[in-house]
C-alpha positions in Angstrom: 76.8 108.5 182.9 73.4 110.4 183.2 70.8 111.6 179.6 68.0 113.8 178.8 66.2 114.1 176.6 64.4 117.5 175.5 60.6 117.3 174.7 60.3 120.5 174.1 62.9 120.7 171.6 62.7 117.2 170.1 61.6 117.3 166.6 60.5 113.6 166.1 63.1 112.3 163.5 64.0 109.0 166.0 67.7 109.6 165.5 68.7 108.3 168.9 66.3 105.4 168.6 69.1 104.8 165.3 72.3 104.7 167.4 70.7 103.4 170.7 67.7 101.7 171.1 67.2 100.4 174.0 68.1 104.3 175.6 65.4 105.7 173.2 62.2 104.9 172.6 59.9 107.8 170.3 55.9 108.1 172.0 53.7 108.7 168.9 50.8 111.0 169.7 53.4 112.8 171.3 55.4 112.8 168.4 58.9 113.1 170.4 62.3 111.2 172.0 61.3 109.6 175.4 63.8 108.2 176.7 63.9 104.2 178.3 66.8 104.3 180.1 68.1 107.5 182.4 71.3 106.3 183.3 72.4 103.6 181.1 75.5 100.9 181.7 79.3 102.3 180.0 79.3 100.1 177.7 76.4 102.6 175.8 78.5 105.2 176.2 79.3 106.0 172.1 75.7 105.0 171.4 74.2 107.8 173.5 77.4 110.0 172.1 76.4 109.3 168.1 73.0 109.7 169.5 73.2 113.8 170.6 75.6 114.4 168.1 73.0 113.0 165.3 69.7 115.2 166.9 69.3 116.8 164.6 67.3 119.3 167.0 69.6 118.9 169.1 67.9 117.9 171.8 69.7 115.6 173.8 72.3 115.0 176.3 74.8 113.6 178.9 76.6 114.2 182.1 79.2 112.2 183.4 
């Protein structure tokens, strides 16, 4: 699985961190999401899918 985050769409809600904290971080200076793991293992698929689903700005996506 591959995770992508669009910093231009990110509004800094940090919902993704609550769902998958080992995959998504936050740059406080830029007020945007940062990817801690662009290719997380399958064991994190449910958490990553929840982060994508609950992102208010729809700034996250997953492929594969």
